N, C-alpha and C positions, 0 to 999 in steps of 0.2 A: 606235803612232802618234807621230810626232815632236811634241815639246813637251809630251807627257804623261808622267807618271811613275807608278810603282806606287801604286795606291789604298791599299794596305795601310799605306804610310808616312804617310798623312794628306794628301798633296798631291792637289789636284784638277787643277791646271794650273801649268806653269812656263814662263815666257818672259822672256828678257832681264832678269834681276835681279828678277823679280816672281814670287811664289808665292801662289796662291790655295789656301787650306786650308779645312777644314770650319769655317765660322763666322768666319774671320779671314783676312787676307792680309798678306803681308810683301813690301815693295818695298825693295830694297837698291841704292842708286845708287853705293855705294862710300864716299861722304861721310856720308850719312845713311840710316839704316834706318827705314822707316815701317811700323808695325804698326797695322792697322785692324781693329777688331772689327765684325762684321756681325750679331751676335745676343748675347743674354744667355748667360753662362757660370756654371756652378756652380763653387764654390771649387776642387775637385780638377782640373777642366778648366782653370781659369785658371793653376793652379800648373804643370800639364803644359805649357801654352802658354809660360810663362816659361822653362822648361827648353828647349823647342824653339827659341825665339828665341835664347837664350844659346848653343845648340849649332850653329845653322845660320846665324848672322850673325857678322860679324867687326868691324863698325864700333864706334866708341866714342861715336857720336852717334846717339841714337834718339828717335823720336817715337812715342808710343803714342796713337793717335786712338781714344778710347773712345766717342765719340758719346754715346748714351743707354744704353750697355750696361755700366754699372758701378754695381751696387746691392748693396753688401755691408754687413754690420753693422760697427760699430767694432772688435769683436774680430777679425772676418775680415780687415779692412783691416790690422790689426797683424800678423796671420799672413802675409798677402801680402807686406808690407814685410819682415818677418824672412826669409821664403823668398827674396825677391829679393836680399837682402844676401848670401846664400850662392851664388846662381846667377849674379849679375852683380856683378863686383867692379870697382872703379875702376882707373885714372882714367877716368871717362866722364861724359857729360852726357845726361840723360834728360828729355825734355819730354813732358808729358801734355796732351792737348787734350781739353777738356771744355766744350762750348758751353752746356750747361744748368746752372742754378743748383745742383741737387741733386748732380749728378756733380762739378761744380767744388768744392763744399764737401767732399764725401767725399774727393776727391783732394788737397785742401789738408791734410786730416788724414793721408793717406797720405804726402804730401810730408814732413811732420814726422817720421813714423816711419821713412821711407826714408833720411833724411839720414845720411851717414857720411863719413869721410875718403875722398877720392878720387872720390866720386860726387856729382855735382850734379844735383838733381832739382827741377823747377819745373812748375807747372800754368799753362796758358794757355787762353784762350777760342777762339783761332783757330790754325790750322796756320801761317799767315804769321808770327804773333808767336812761335810756338815755333821756327820756322826761323831767324828773326832772332836769337833768343837763342842757339841752337846755334852760329850763325856768329860770334858775338862772340868776340874774342880768339883766333880761329883763325889758326894760322900757315900 
């Protein structure tokens, strides 16, 4: 069926730069890649998702829209940040969208753990603010 890909690779649907996966989606416009979570994930699933995003996207500007789906312990957040440092290397800008207070607070902790040379990471309440920040100083 056109527009569909093999279910074994995790893709549900692919169309013009957008991939719907099991529990999350990836939209890649060429300038900004947007990853949206649609459900809660266990730690191993989230780490596999980080690998998938790193391997299937090429942009250096990303938005992770986590909605209400980021509820990990402090130790798990440190593990996710350490894992991300190996999977995604700079230079790049990564914006995290967290509209609710709990997710925002957890991601602020993640932001501190994730900081490293070449990678700029920041947490926002809205996708519009995240996009504005990604577009700052863009050549």
